[in-house]
C-alpha positions as CSV (number, residue, x, y, z in Angstrom):
1,M,64.2,134.2,81.6
2,T,65.8,131.5,82.8
3,L,65.8,132.1,86.4
4,S,62.1,133.2,86.3
5,R,61.4,129.6,84.5
6,Y,62.7,127.6,87.6
7,L,61.9,130.3,90.2
8,P,57.9,131.3,89.6
9,I,58.1,133.3,92.3
10,L,59.9,136.0,90.6
11,T,57.2,136.5,88.6
12,W,54.0,136.4,90.7
13,G,55.9,138.1,93.2
14,R,56.4,141.3,91.4
15,A,52.9,141.8,91.0
16,Y,51.7,140.5,94.6
17,D,49.7,143.2,96.3
18,R,47.3,143.4,99.3
19,S,44.4,141.9,97.4
20,A,46.4,138.4,96.8
21,F,47.6,138.7,100.6
22,G,43.8,139.1,102.0
23,G,42.5,136.3,100.2
24,D,45.9,134.1,100.7
25,L,45.6,134.6,104.3
26,I,42.3,133.6,104.7
27,A,42.2,130.6,102.6
28,A,45.8,129.5,104.6
29,L,44.1,130.3,107.8
30,I,41.0,127.5,106.8
31,V,43.3,125.3,105.5
32,T,45.5,125.3,108.3
33,V,42.4,124.4,110.6
34,M,41.7,121.6,107.6
35,L,44.9,119.7,107.5
36,I,46.0,119.8,111.1
37,P,44.0,116.5,111.6
38,Q,44.8,115.2,108.1
39,S,48.3,115.5,108.3
40,L,48.2,113.4,111.7
41,A,46.0,111.1,110.1
42,Y,48.2,110.5,107.1
43,A,51.2,110.1,109.2
44,L,49.4,107.2,110.8
45,L,48.5,105.8,107.7
46,A,52.2,105.7,106.8
47,G,53.0,103.7,109.3
48,L,54.9,106.7,111.3
49,P,54.2,108.8,114.3
50,P,51.8,111.8,113.6
51,E,54.3,114.6,114.3
52,A,55.7,113.5,110.8
53,G,52.5,114.3,109.2
54,L,52.9,118.2,110.6
55,Y,56.9,117.7,109.4
56,A,55.9,116.9,106.1
57,S,53.3,120.1,105.8
58,I,55.6,122.9,106.7
59,A,59.4,122.8,104.7
60,P,57.6,121.4,101.7
61,I,54.7,123.8,101.0
62,I,57.1,126.5,101.8
63,L,59.5,125.1,99.0
64,Y,56.7,124.3,96.5
65,A,55.2,128.0,97.0
66,F,58.9,129.1,95.6
67,F,59.1,126.6,92.5
68,G,55.4,125.8,91.5
69,T,52.9,127.3,89.4
70,S,49.6,126.8,90.6
71,G,48.4,129.3,92.9
72,A,45.5,126.8,94.8
73,L,47.8,123.9,95.1
74,A,48.2,122.4,98.5
75,V,51.1,120.4,99.0
76,G,51.3,117.9,101.5
77,P,50.5,114.5,102.8
78,V,47.8,112.6,100.9
79,A,45.9,109.0,101.7
80,V,47.2,107.1,98.1
81,V,50.7,108.3,98.8
82,S,50.8,107.5,102.1
83,L,49.3,103.7,101.4
84,M,51.7,103.7,98.8
85,T,54.7,104.7,101.4
86,A,53.3,102.1,104.2
87,A,53.4,99.5,101.7
88,A,57.0,100.1,100.2
89,L,58.4,100.9,103.6
90,G,56.4,97.5,105.4
91,K,58.6,95.0,103.0
92,I,61.9,96.9,104.4
93,A,61.7,97.7,108.5
94,E,59.0,97.3,111.0
95,Q,57.2,100.5,112.0
96,G,58.2,102.0,114.5
97,T,62.1,101.4,114.3
98,M,64.5,103.4,113.3
99,G,65.1,102.1,110.2
100,Y,61.3,102.8,108.9
101,G,62.0,106.2,109.9
102,V,65.2,106.9,107.9
103,A,63.8,105.0,104.7
104,A,60.8,107.2,104.7
105,L,63.1,109.7,104.4
106,T,64.9,108.4,102.0
107,L,62.0,107.6,99.6
108,A,60.8,110.9,99.9
109,G,64.3,112.0,99.1
110,L,64.2,109.5,95.8
111,S,61.0,110.8,95.1
112,G,62.3,114.2,94.6
113,V,65.2,113.6,92.8
114,I,63.0,111.6,90.2
115,L,60.5,114.2,89.9
116,L,63.3,117.0,90.1
117,V,65.2,114.9,87.0
118,M,61.7,114.7,85.4
119,G,61.3,118.4,85.6
120,V,64.5,119.4,84.4
121,F,64.7,117.2,81.2
122,R,61.0,118.1,80.6
123,V,60.0,114.6,80.3
124,G,56.7,114.9,82.4
125,F,55.2,113.0,79.6
126,L,55.9,110.1,81.0
127,A,53.0,110.1,83.2
128,N,50.9,110.2,80.4
129,F,51.6,106.1,80.0
130,L,49.5,106.0,82.9
131,S,45.7,106.2,81.7
132,H,42.8,107.9,83.1
133,P,41.0,104.5,83.4
134,V,44.3,103.2,85.0
135,I,44.3,105.7,87.2
136,S,40.4,106.0,88.1
137,G,41.0,101.9,89.0
138,F,44.1,102.5,91.2
139,I,42.7,105.4,93.5
140,T,39.4,103.3,93.9
141,A,41.3,100.1,94.6
142,S,43.5,102.3,97.0
143,G,40.4,104.0,98.5
144,I,38.8,100.8,99.4
145,I,42.4,99.2,100.8
146,I,42.6,102.8,103.0
147,A,39.2,102.5,104.2
148,A,39.7,98.6,105.2
149,S,42.9,99.3,106.9
150,Q,41.9,102.1,109.6
151,L,38.9,99.7,110.7
152,K,41.4,98.3,113.0
153,H,41.8,102.0,114.6
154,I,38.0,102.3,114.8
155,L,37.3,98.8,116.3
156,G,40.5,99.1,118.5
157,I,42.0,95.9,117.4
158,D,45.4,94.6,116.0
159,A,45.4,93.4,112.4
160,Q,47.5,93.7,109.5
161,G,48.1,93.6,105.7
162,H,48.8,95.6,102.3
163,D,46.2,94.3,100.7
164,L,42.3,93.8,101.1
165,L,42.5,89.6,101.4
166,E,45.3,90.2,103.9
167,L,43.3,92.6,105.8
168,G,40.6,90.8,105.8
169,L,41.6,87.7,107.3
170,S,43.5,89.6,109.9
171,L,40.6,92.0,110.8
172,A,38.4,88.8,111.2
173,E,41.0,87.1,113.8
174,H,41.0,89.7,115.5
175,L,37.3,90.5,115.6
176,T,37.0,89.2,119.1
177,E,38.9,92.1,120.7
178,T,37.3,94.9,119.7
179,N,36.9,97.6,122.4
180,P,33.5,98.2,122.7
181,V,34.4,102.2,123.8
182,T,36.9,103.0,121.2
183,A,34.1,101.8,119.0
184,V,31.3,104.1,120.0
185,I,34.1,106.8,119.6
186,G,35.0,105.5,115.9
187,V,31.1,105.0,115.0
188,F,30.3,108.1,116.1
189,A,33.2,110.1,114.3
190,V,32.6,108.7,111.3
191,G,28.8,108.8,111.3
192,F,29.7,112.6,112.2
193,L,31.7,113.2,109.7
194,F,29.3,112.0,106.9
195,W,26.4,114.1,108.4
196,V,28.9,117.1,108.4
197,R,29.6,116.7,104.9
198,K,26.0,116.3,103.7
199,G,23.9,117.6,106.6
200,L,25.6,120.4,108.3
201,G,25.2,122.6,105.4
202,P,21.7,122.7,104.4
203,L,20.9,122.9,108.2
204,L,23.3,126.3,108.5
205,R,21.7,127.8,105.8
206,R,18.1,127.1,107.1
207,L,19.1,128.8,110.6
208,G,20.2,132.0,108.1
209,L,23.5,131.4,108.0
210,G,25.1,132.7,104.5
211,A,26.3,130.0,102.1
212,G,30.0,131.4,102.5
213,L,30.1,130.7,106.2
214,A,28.3,127.9,106.2
215,D,30.7,125.9,103.8
216,I,33.6,127.7,106.0
217,L,31.9,125.9,108.6
218,V,31.1,122.3,107.2
219,K,35.0,122.6,106.2
220,T,35.9,122.4,109.5
221,G,33.9,119.6,110.7
222,P,37.2,117.2,111.5
223,V,38.1,119.9,113.7
224,M,35.0,119.8,115.7
225,V,35.1,115.7,115.7
226,V,38.5,116.0,116.9
227,A,37.8,118.7,119.9
228,G,35.1,116.7,120.9
229,T,36.7,113.2,121.0
230,T,39.4,114.4,122.5
231,Y,37.7,116.1,125.3
232,A,35.6,113.2,126.0
233,V,38.6,111.1,126.2
234,W,40.0,113.5,129.1
235,A,37.4,113.9,130.7
236,L,36.1,110.5,131.0
237,S,39.6,109.1,131.4
238,L,38.6,106.4,128.5
239,T,42.4,105.6,128.1
240,D,41.7,103.6,131.2
241,R,39.6,101.9,129.2
242,G,41.6,100.9,126.5
243,V,41.0,103.7,124.4
244,D,44.4,104.1,122.2
245,V,45.1,107.7,122.1
246,V,48.6,109.6,120.0
247,G,50.1,110.3,122.9
248,A,52.7,112.5,123.4
249,V,53.9,114.7,120.6
250,P,57.3,116.8,120.3
251,R,56.7,120.2,120.5
252,S,59.4,121.7,118.1
253,L,59.5,122.8,114.6
254,P,60.5,120.1,111.8
255,P,64.2,118.6,112.6
256,L,66.8,118.6,110.2
257,T,67.3,115.2,109.2
258,L,69.3,112.8,106.8
259,P,68.1,110.3,104.3
260,S,70.3,107.0,103.5
261,V,72.7,107.0,101.1
262,S,72.9,103.2,101.5
263,P,72.9,101.7,98.1
264,D,70.9,98.5,99.2
265,L,67.9,100.4,100.8
266,I,68.2,102.9,97.4
267,G,67.5,99.9,95.7
268,Q,65.0,98.6,97.5
269,L,63.1,101.5,97.0
270,L,63.6,103.1,93.6
271,L,60.7,101.0,92.1
272,P,58.4,102.5,94.9
273,A,59.9,105.7,94.6
274,L,59.3,105.7,91.1
275,L,55.6,104.3,91.3
276,I,54.9,107.1,94.1
277,S,56.8,110.0,91.5
278,V,54.9,109.5,89.3
279,I,50.9,108.4,90.8
280,G,51.7,111.7,92.7
281,F,52.2,113.8,89.8
282,V,49.5,112.8,87.8
283,E,46.9,113.6,90.8
284,S,48.8,117.0,91.3
285,I,48.9,117.9,87.9
286,S,45.1,117.2,87.2
287,V,44.3,119.1,90.6
288,A,46.3,121.8,89.3
289,Q,45.0,122.3,85.7
290,T,41.5,121.8,86.7
291,L,41.3,124.6,88.9
292,A,43.5,127.2,87.1
293,A,41.2,126.5,84.2
294,K,39.0,128.4,86.3
295,T,40.8,131.4,86.6
296,R,42.4,131.0,83.2
297,Q,45.9,130.7,85.2
298,R,48.7,128.8,83.0
299,I,50.2,125.7,84.7
300,D,53.7,124.6,83.5
301,P,53.3,120.8,83.9
302,D,57.8,120.2,83.9
303,Q,57.9,123.4,86.4
304,E,55.0,121.4,88.5
305,L,57.6,118.5,88.7
306,I,60.3,121.0,89.6
307,G,57.9,122.5,92.4
308,L,56.9,119.0,93.6
309,G,60.7,117.4,93.4
310,A,61.8,120.5,95.9
311,A,58.7,119.5,98.4
312,N,60.0,116.0,98.5
313,V,63.5,117.0,98.6
314,G,62.3,119.1,101.7
315,A,60.7,116.4,103.2
316,A,63.5,114.5,103.2
317,F,65.6,116.3,105.1
318,T,62.9,117.8,107.5
319,G,61.8,114.4,109.0
320,G,58.9,114.0,107.0
321,F,57.8,111.6,103.9
322,P,56.8,111.6,100.3
323,V,54.3,114.4,99.7
324,T,52.0,115.7,96.6
325,G,49.1,117.9,95.9
326,G,46.0,117.1,97.2
327,F,42.6,117.3,96.1
328,S,40.4,117.9,99.0
329,R,42.3,120.9,100.5
330,S,43.0,122.1,96.9
331,V,40.0,122.5,96.3
332,V,39.4,124.3,100.0
333,N,42.2,126.7,99.3
334,F,40.7,127.6,95.9
335,D,37.3,128.1,97.3
336,A,39.0,130.3,99.8
337,G,40.0,132.5,97.9
338,A,43.7,131.1,97.2
339,R,45.2,133.8,94.7
340,T,49.0,132.6,94.9
341,P,51.1,129.9,96.2
342,A,51.9,132.4,99.1
343,A,48.6,131.1,100.4
344,G,51.0,127.7,101.0
345,A,53.7,129.8,102.6
346,F,50.9,130.8,105.2
347,T,49.4,127.6,105.7
348,A,53.2,126.2,106.8
349,V,53.7,129.3,109.4
350,G,50.3,128.1,110.9
351,L,51.2,124.7,111.0
352,A,54.8,125.7,112.4
353,I,52.7,127.3,115.5
354,T,50.7,124.3,115.9
355,A,53.9,122.2,116.0
356,L,55.2,124.9,118.5
357,A,52.2,125.6,120.8
358,L,49.5,123.0,120.5
359,T,50.8,119.7,120.0
360,P,50.1,118.8,123.8
361,L,46.4,119.6,123.2
362,I,46.3,116.3,121.3
363,F,47.4,114.1,123.2
364,F,44.3,112.6,124.3
365,L,43.1,112.7,120.4
366,P,41.8,109.2,120.2
367,K,43.4,107.0,116.6
368,A,40.1,106.2,116.2
369,T,39.2,109.6,115.3
370,L,42.0,110.0,113.1
371,A,40.4,106.6,111.4
372,A,37.0,108.4,110.9
373,T,38.8,111.2,108.9
374,I,40.6,109.1,106.8
375,I,37.6,106.7,106.1
376,V,35.2,109.4,104.9
377,A,38.0,111.4,103.2
378,V,39.2,108.3,100.8
379,L,35.4,107.1,100.4
380,S,34.9,109.8,98.1
381,L,37.5,108.9,96.0
382,V,36.1,105.3,95.6
383,D,34.3,105.3,92.0
384,L,33.1,101.7,91.2
385,S,30.8,103.4,88.1
386,V,33.9,103.6,86.2
387,L,33.7,99.5,85.5
388,K,29.9,100.4,84.1
389,R,31.3,103.5,81.7
390,S,34.5,101.7,80.3
391,W,31.9,98.4,79.6
392,F,29.7,100.3,77.5
393,Y,32.6,102.7,75.9
394,S,35.4,100.1,75.6
395,K,36.2,96.8,76.3
396,A,39.8,97.2,76.5
397,D,39.6,100.1,79.0
398,F,37.4,98.2,81.0
399,A,39.8,95.1,81.2
400,A,42.5,97.7,82.2
401,V,40.1,99.3,84.9
402,L,39.2,95.6,86.3
403,T,42.7,94.4,86.1
404,T,44.1,97.3,88.0
405,I,41.3,97.1,90.9
406,L,41.7,93.4,90.9
407,A,45.3,93.2,91.1
408,T,45.5,96.6,93.6
409,L,42.9,94.8,96.3
410,A,44.5,91.3,95.7
411,L,48.3,91.8,95.6
412,G,48.9,95.6,96.8
413,V,49.2,98.7,95.4
414,E,52.9,98.3,93.5
415,V,51.9,95.5,91.7
416,G,48.1,96.9,91.2
417,V,49.7,100.0,89.4
418,S,52.3,98.2,87.6
419,A,49.9,95.6,86.3
420,G,47.7,98.6,85.0
421,V,50.2,100.3,83.3
422,G,51.5,97.5,81.6
423,L,48.2,96.4,80.3
424,S,47.2,99.6,79.5
425,I,50.8,99.9,77.3
426,L,50.5,96.3,75.8
427,L,46.0,97.1,74.7
428,H,47.9,100.3,73.0
429,L,50.2,98.1,71.1
430,Y,47.8,95.6,70.4
431,R,45.1,98.2,69.3
432,S,47.9,100.1,66.7
433,S,49.1,96.8,65.5
434,K,45.8,96.8,63.7
435,P,45.3,100.2,62.6
436,H,41.3,100.9,61.0
437,I,42.1,101.0,57.3
438,A,38.9,102.0,55.8
439,E,38.7,101.6,51.9
440,V,37.0,105.0,50.5
441,G,34.4,106.5,47.7
442,Q,33.6,109.9,46.6
443,I,30.3,111.7,48.2
444,P,28.2,112.3,44.6
445,G,28.8,115.8,44.2
446,T,31.5,116.8,46.8
447,E,35.3,116.5,46.6
448,H,35.0,114.3,49.8
449,F,35.8,110.5,50.5
450,R,34.2,108.2,52.9
451,N,33.8,105.0,54.0
452,V,32.3,103.0,51.6
453,L,30.8,100.4,54.1
454,R,28.8,103.8,55.8
455,H,27.9,105.8,52.8
456,D,26.9,106.2,49.3
457,V,29.8,106.7,47.6
458,I,30.9,106.7,43.9
459,T,34.0,103.9,43.3
460,D,35.8,102.8,40.1
461,P,36.6,99.4,39.9
462,T,40.3,100.2,38.8
463,V,41.1,102.0,41.5
464,L,41.5,100.9,45.4
465,T,42.0,104.1,47.8
466,L,42.9,103.1,51.2
467,R,42.3,105.8,54.2
468,V,45.0,104.3,56.9
469,D,43.6,105.8,60.5
470,E,47.1,105.3,62.4
471,S,50.4,106.6,62.1
472,L,52.7,103.8,60.5
473,Y,55.1,102.3,62.7
474,F,57.1,98.5,63.2
475,A,53.9,96.9,65.4
476,N,51.0,97.8,62.0
477,A,53.4,98.0,58.9
478,R,52.9,94.1,58.5
479,F,49.3,94.6,58.5
480,L,49.3,97.2,55.9
481,E,51.0,95.1,53.9
482,D,48.6,92.2,54.3
483,R,45.9,94.3,53.5
484,I,46.7,95.6,50.4
485,Q,48.1,92.3,49.3
486,N,44.7,90.2,50.0
487,R,42.8,93.4,48.7
488,V,44.9,93.7,45.4
489,A,45.3,89.6,44.8
490,G,41.3,88.9,45.0
491,D,40.2,91.4,42.3
492,P,42.2,91.5,38.8
493,N,40.2,94.6,37.4
494,I,42.9,97.1,39.7
495,R,45.5,99.1,38.2
496,H,45.9,101.6,40.7
497,V,46.0,101.8,44.9
498,I,45.9,105.2,46.7
499,L,46.9,105.7,50.2
500,Q,44.9,108.6,51.5
501,C,47.7,109.7,54.3
502,S,45.7,112.9,56.0
503,A,45.6,110.8,59.3
504,I,49.1,109.3,59.3
505,N,51.6,111.6,61.5
506,E,54.7,109.3,61.5
507,I,56.3,106.8,59.2
508,D,59.2,105.0,60.8
509,M,62.1,103.2,59.2
510,S,60.1,99.9,59.4
511,A,56.9,101.2,57.7
512,L,59.1,102.7,55.3
513,E,60.2,99.3,54.3
514,S,56.9,98.1,54.3
515,L,56.1,100.6,52.0
516,E,58.9,99.6,49.6
517,A,57.9,96.2,49.4
518,I,54.6,97.1,49.0
519,N,55.2,99.1,46.0
520,E,57.3,96.6,44.8
521,R,54.5,93.5,45.3
522,L,52.1,96.1,43.1
523,R,54.6,96.5,40.3
524,E,55.1,93.1,39.7
525,M,51.2,93.3,39.4
526,D,51.3,95.8,37.3
527,V,49.3,98.2,39.8
528,K,50.8,101.7,40.5
529,L,50.8,102.8,43.9
530,H,50.1,106.4,44.7
531,L,50.0,108.5,47.9
532,S,47.7,111.2,48.7
533,E,47.4,114.4,51.6
534,V,50.8,113.4,52.8
535,K,51.4,115.6,55.7
536,G,54.6,118.1,55.3
537,P,56.9,116.7,58.2
538,V,56.0,113.1,56.8
539,M,56.9,114.1,53.6
540,D,60.0,115.9,54.7
541,R,61.5,112.2,55.5
542,L,60.3,110.7,52.8
543,E,62.1,113.1,50.4
544,K,65.6,112.3,52.2
545,Q,64.4,108.5,51.0
546,A,64.8,106.3,47.9
547,F,61.4,105.8,48.3
548,L,59.7,108.2,46.5
549,H,62.0,107.9,43.7
550,E,61.3,104.6,43.3
551,L,57.7,104.7,43.6
552,T,55.2,103.7,41.0
553,G,52.5,106.3,40.8
554,E,52.7,109.6,42.1
555,I,51.8,112.1,45.2
556,F,49.0,113.9,45.2
557,L,47.9,116.8,47.3
558,S,44.5,115.9,47.8
559,Q,42.6,112.4,47.7
560,Y,40.3,114.2,44.7
561,D,43.0,114.7,42.5
562,A,44.6,111.5,42.9
563,V,41.0,109.7,42.1
564,R,40.5,112.1,39.2
565,K,43.7,111.7,37.3
566,T,44.1,108.1,37.9
567,R,40.5,107.2,36.9
568,L,41.4,109.4,33.4
569,S,44.9,107.4,33.1
570,H,42.5,104.4,32.5
571,G,39.6,106.0,30.5
572,G,37.5,105.6,34.0
573,V,34.4,107.0,33.7
574,G,34.3,108.0,37.2
575,S,31.6,106.5,38.5
576,G,30.3,102.8,39.6
577,P,28.1,101.2,42.0
578,P,27.3,103.1,44.7
579,R,27.7,102.0,47.5
C-alpha cells in the first residue's frame, strides 16, 4: 500500500489496456508537435540555449509518469516559471556562460528537493497562502512582462531588463536599430498565430472538415509558422540581412549533468527556488484538478508534489531547468484523449526522437518566430478584468491584486509575488482580528436566531446574545473582550451574556485567557456568562482547563435552550420590542 502511494504507476499500470494505449498515443503525438516550438521558445525565455528546452521536456515527463497522479497533466517548461528562472539567474551569472547553465541546473535541483520534502511531509497546504487573486494578478503581470521581453526578438534589437520599466526604457533606447526583415517575420508570425486561434477553426469547418480534425490542425498552428518562416529564412538567405536564427542545436539525448553544491550559490537560489516551487505547484495542481473533475478522477496534492519534485530533480541531472504542469498543453493533452500519465512518457519519446534526428531542421528557425509563439501564448493569460471583479466584490482582494500587479511590473517577479503573499496574509490577519460579532434574537415562531440588525426578532432586555463568526485566537481575542465590555457597561439591565459558538472552530490559549477575563469581569458586574452550541473538538479542549469550572453560567446544547432558560431564571416574558 505504501509503495503504491508513492508510485501511482503501480496502480494505474495494472489496469492499462489497449484502449488506454490508443488514447495516450494519439494525445502524445499531438502534444509532441505542440511542445517542440514551445520547449525551444521557453528555453530562450529562460536565457538558456534552445536545446535545454527539449532536455527539460524528456526526463522530467518520464519521471512524472511514474510519480504523478494526473492522467492529463503535461509537464515541462512553462512561461511564468521560465521568466522566474531568468530573473533569478540574471542576478548571478551572465547569459551564455557556464555559470548561468550550472545555476539553472542548481535551481531546478533545489526546486525539486523543496517539492519532494513538501510532498513527503504532506505540507502542500502551504500553497494555500497564495490566494487566487494574488495568483491572477501575478500571472497577469508576468504575462505582460514576458510579452514585452520578447519584443526585442520581434524587432531584432538588443534590450535588457527584468521589469516593465527597465524593458520599456531599453526597448525605446534601441528602437532605431530595428531590423526591418526581422520585424516583418515577427509581426507576420504574431498575426498568423492569433488568426489560427480565432479564424482557422471556423474556416476549416466551413470547408467541410470535422470539428475534431479542425481542432487538431488549429493546435498545429505554431508548427506551421515555424516551418514556413524557417523555410523562408533558408530559401531567401535572410541571415545575410541580419535575421537572428536559433543556429546549431546538438543532435543528442539529454546529457548527464550535475548541479552545483556550492553553499554560496545554493544560498542565493534558495528563495527563488521556493517561489518557483510554490508558484509552479499552484499552477499545476489547479490544472490537474480541473481536468480530473471532468472524468471524476482523484488527484492527490501531496503525491503531485512528489511527482513535480522528481521531474525537477530529473531536469537538474539532464541539462534542463525548472518545470511544472502547463495549462495549454495539458488541456490539449486532455482533449486529444490522454487517459493515463503514460501519454507523457510517449511524448518524451517523441521529443527524444526530435532531439536525435530533427534538430538540424531548426538551424534557420528565426528567434522572432519563437518570440511570437511566446507572445501569443502568454497574452491569453493576461486578465485585467480581475481588477474590476475584485473591486466590486472585496476591496481587500482588490488591494492584493493591484499590489501584486504593480509590484511585479515595477520591481520584478520575485518582489511581486512576495508582496502579494505578504499583503494577503496581513489582510487576512487584519480581517480575522476584527471578527463579525452579531447580536442575535429569536425569529418569532421558530427556534432560529438571527442578527437583530437584519431581521425582526424577539429579544429580552436582560439577556445579551452574541454570535461570534470566527475562530478565537490571539489576534482577535481582545476585540471580543472590548465588544462585550462596552455593550454590558452601557446597559445596566443585562444579567446574562450568551456566546453562540456555532461558528467557532478553534479557541487558542490567548483566547481562552480572554474568556476567563470576560467571565471574571462579568462576575464582578453580577452578570453570568453562558456558552451555547460549542463544537465537540472545542469542548474537548475546554474540558481540560479550569475555565468551565469557574464559568458563572452554563453550557447549552442549543441557543434556543440557552435563551429560554436564562429568561425564565429572571422571570423574563420571553419577548421584547421587535427589532
